[in-house]
C-alpha positions as CSV (number, residue, x, y, z in Angstrom):
1,M,163.4,73.7,55.4
2,Q,164.5,77.2,56.1
3,K,165.0,79.4,53.1
4,T,168.4,81.0,53.2
5,M,168.9,84.5,51.8
6,G,171.7,85.1,49.4
7,S,174.7,87.2,49.7
8,F,174.8,91.1,50.1
9,K,176.8,90.9,46.8
10,E,173.4,89.8,45.0
11,L,171.6,93.1,46.1
12,L,171.0,95.4,43.1
13,V,171.8,98.4,45.6
14,Y,175.0,96.8,46.5
15,Q,176.2,96.3,43.0
16,K,175.2,99.7,42.0
17,A,176.9,101.1,45.0
18,F,180.1,99.2,44.2
19,H,180.0,100.2,40.6
20,L,179.8,103.9,41.7
21,A,182.5,103.6,44.2
22,M,184.9,102.1,41.4
23,K,183.9,104.9,39.0
24,V,184.7,107.3,41.8
25,F,188.0,105.7,42.2
26,E,188.8,105.9,38.5
27,I,187.7,109.6,38.2
28,T,189.6,110.7,41.4
29,K,192.9,109.3,40.1
30,S,193.2,112.5,37.9
31,F,192.5,114.9,40.7
32,P,195.5,117.1,41.7
33,R,197.8,115.7,44.2
34,E,197.2,118.6,46.7
35,E,193.8,117.0,47.0
36,M,194.9,113.5,48.1
37,Y,194.2,113.9,51.7
38,S,191.1,115.9,51.5
39,L,188.8,115.8,48.6
40,T,190.0,112.6,46.9
41,S,190.2,110.7,50.0
42,Q,186.8,111.9,51.4
43,F,185.1,111.2,48.0
44,R,186.5,107.8,47.8
45,R,185.8,107.0,51.5
46,S,182.1,108.0,51.3
47,S,181.4,106.1,48.1
48,R,183.0,103.0,49.6
49,S,181.3,103.4,52.9
50,V,177.9,102.9,51.2
51,C,179.0,99.4,50.1
52,S,180.4,98.5,53.5
53,N,177.4,99.7,55.4
54,I,175.0,97.5,53.1
55,A,177.1,94.5,53.7
56,E,177.3,95.0,57.6
57,G,173.4,95.6,57.7
58,Y,172.7,92.7,55.5
59,R,174.7,90.4,57.7
60,K,172.7,91.7,60.8
61,R,169.2,91.4,59.1
62,L,168.2,89.0,61.8
63,Y,167.7,92.1,63.8
64,P,165.6,94.6,61.8
65,A,166.4,97.6,64.0
66,H,170.2,97.1,63.4
67,F,169.5,96.4,59.5
68,I,167.6,99.7,59.4
69,S,170.3,101.6,61.2
70,K,173.2,100.3,59.0
71,T,171.0,100.8,55.9
72,S,170.6,104.4,57.0
73,D,174.2,104.9,57.5
74,A,174.7,103.6,53.9
75,D,172.0,106.4,52.7
76,M,174.0,109.0,54.7
77,E,177.2,108.2,53.2
78,N,175.7,108.1,49.9
79,S,174.2,111.7,50.6
80,E,177.8,112.7,51.5
81,T,179.0,111.5,48.2
82,I,176.9,114.0,46.4
83,V,178.6,116.8,48.3
84,W,182.0,115.6,47.1
85,I,180.6,115.6,43.5
86,Y,179.6,119.1,43.9
87,F,183.0,120.1,45.2
88,S,184.7,118.3,42.4
89,L,182.5,120.2,39.8
90,S,183.1,123.4,41.4
91,C,186.8,122.9,41.5
92,C,186.7,122.0,37.9
93,Y,188.0,118.5,38.5
94,I,185.0,117.0,36.7
95,T,182.7,118.2,34.0
96,K,179.0,119.0,34.3
97,E,178.2,116.0,32.3
98,T,180.2,113.7,34.6
99,A,178.7,115.2,37.7
100,D,175.1,114.9,36.4
101,K,175.8,111.2,35.4
102,L,177.3,110.5,39.1
103,I,174.4,112.3,40.7
104,T,171.8,110.4,38.8
105,E,173.6,107.1,40.0
106,V,173.9,108.4,43.6
107,E,170.1,109.3,43.6
108,E,169.0,105.9,42.3
109,I,171.2,104.2,45.0
110,G,169.3,106.5,47.4
111,R,165.9,105.3,46.3
112,L,166.8,101.7,46.6
113,L,168.2,102.3,50.2
114,G,165.2,104.3,51.0
115,H,163.0,101.2,50.0
116,M,165.1,99.0,52.1
117,I,164.6,101.3,55.2
118,Q,160.8,101.7,54.6
119,H,160.3,97.9,54.0
120,P,163.0,96.1,56.1
121,E,160.6,93.0,56.2
122,K,161.5,92.2,52.5
123,Y,165.0,91.8,53.3
124,C,165.0,90.6,57.0
């Protein structure tokens, strides 16, 4: 009998990334309207892309190279999210405390993604 792997939604990294994306959504609601099509949009997009790349890669885990590629894409988007945190802080849209908390979450997600990239056999 073949063991079936669960859903991508069961992955701790996905859960943490989704939680962060929702936090970013809530935080950016208070950003100025003139940032809607630049900072706000980019910040939301990058944080959400982490989740979508995890899901896409997990569905392709039969092919380790594709899994690693999509997980690497998730890591790239996660890194981009840090840039938007720094811009948000520099523009005084978020506090240093909020930025530090977000960065801590992004870094934890990055470590989990790094583990997946380095050890795809545990997921494929």
